[in-house]
N, C-alpha and C positions, 0 to 999 in steps of 0.2 A: 745421632740425629741425621736424617736424610737431607742432603743438600738439594736445594731447588735448582732446576735446570731451565734455561731459557729456550723456549721453542717458538717456532713460527708456523702458523697454519694458514692455508688458503681455504676460503669458504665460498661455495657457489650454490645458487638456487635458480631454477627456471620453471618451477611449477607452483601454482597457487599464489598466495599473497607473498611476493618475494620480500617485501619490507618486513612483514610479520615473521617470516621464516628466519630472517637475519636477526631480528630482535630476540626471537626465542632461542636460537642457537647460541647467541652471546650469553644469555642467562644460563643455559645449560653448561657452557664452557666454564663460566665463573663458578658455578656450583660443583661441578664434577671433575674438572681438570686442574684449574688453578687460577690465580689472579691475572686478569688481563692487564698487560702493561701498556700496550699501544694498539691502535687499530687505524686502518686506513679509511679513506673515503670509500664509498660504494661505486663500483664501475659497472656499466652495462656493456655486455659483449655478445657477439654472435655465438651460437653453438659451434663447437669445434669437433669435426669428425662425423657429424650427423645433422639432420635437419630437425630443428625444434625451436621452441620459443627462446628469446634472448635470455641470457643469464645475468644475474646480479652477482658480482664478485667483490670480495674484500680480503685483506690479510690482517691477521692479528698476531701479536706476540704475547706470550703468557709465561709465567713461572709455574712450574709443576714439580711435584715430588714423584710423579709416576715414572717408572722405567719405560723405555720405548714400547715394548710389547704390550704392557698393561695400558699405556696411552692409546695405542691403536685399538685395543679391545673396547675401551671406554668411548672412543670416538664412534666406533661402529654402533655401540649401544645408543648413543645420542641420535645418530642418523636413523636408526630403527624406531626409536621413540618418537621422532618427528615425522615418521611415515615413509622413510626410504625403503624401497624394496630392491634388494640386491638380486641381480640375475647373473648371467654369464659376464664375468669381469672384463672380457675382451670386447664386449658389445657396448658401445656408447649410446646412452639413452637419456631422455629428459629425467630430471629428478628434483624432488622437493628440497633436498639438502645434500651437499657433498662437502666433506671435510678432508683435506689432504694435509699430511705432515710434510712441511717443506724442509725444515731444519730442526734438529734436536741438539742444542749446544753446538759443539764442533764435531759431533759423532758422525761416523760413516758406518752405515749398516746395510749389508747386502744379504738378504735372506729371501726365501721364496715368498713370504707374506709381507715383508717390509723392506723398503728401500729408502734410506735417508742418506743424503738429501734426496728430495723427490727427483727422479731421473729425467723429467722433461720440463722442469720449471724454467730453465734458461731459454726454452723455445716458445714460451707462452706470455704474450703481452698482458693477458688478463691476470697473470700472477706478478709480472715484473712492474707494471704500473703501480699497483698498490704497495708492493714491496719498496719501491722507490720512495714512497711517502714515509714509511716507518723504519727502514733500515738500508739506506743507500750505500753505506760503508761496510755492511756485513759482507764478509768474504766467504765464498762458496768453498767448503773444505776439500772438495775433490778437484774442482777446476782452478782453485786458488785465484779467483777473480772476484772483485767486488760486484755487488748487485748493480751499481751504477754503470759499470763496464758491460755487464751482461745485457743491461737495458739498451745500451747504445749499439751492441752487436746483434741483437735479436733480429731474426729474419722473418718473424711473424708479421704479416701485412694487415692483420685485423687489429685496428686501434680501438681499444675500449673507450667508451664515453664516461667521463667522470660526472657523477650525479651531484647535484647541489647538496642533497641531504646526506648527513653523516650518520653512520650507524650509532644507535643509542643503546 
């Protein structure tokens, strides 16, 4: 029997009906990836690294049986199904949906296509604010620091706005 792994994902959207995008991606995650264990509030934040509409962001934890590479492939399929068009990965652009793997259990994976934990999560308030809601005591397996400490030390000056509506 395959043991379930606890994963954390960051979800962002800044095109179309952002609430509907989040609602749909949560359904797809539940159907194709695994059971959602927790989810944060939705936060609104400025686009980072390019000019575009504001993003809605949240983080979720899930239990999955998928190995890391298969998880990444399935997340890409969900993004494409929801209308994401991938271009040059180095160019930041607006997108209907963006799903990043933040953590996969305590694994450290460094390959050309996949880096876990996400290499920039500690520098992004739009990730750290929602992660503080669902896993403040989670320890980063590389930095050996809790999310709550990363949150306090983050140099990102863009403070996301917590929306009253919670993802459903």
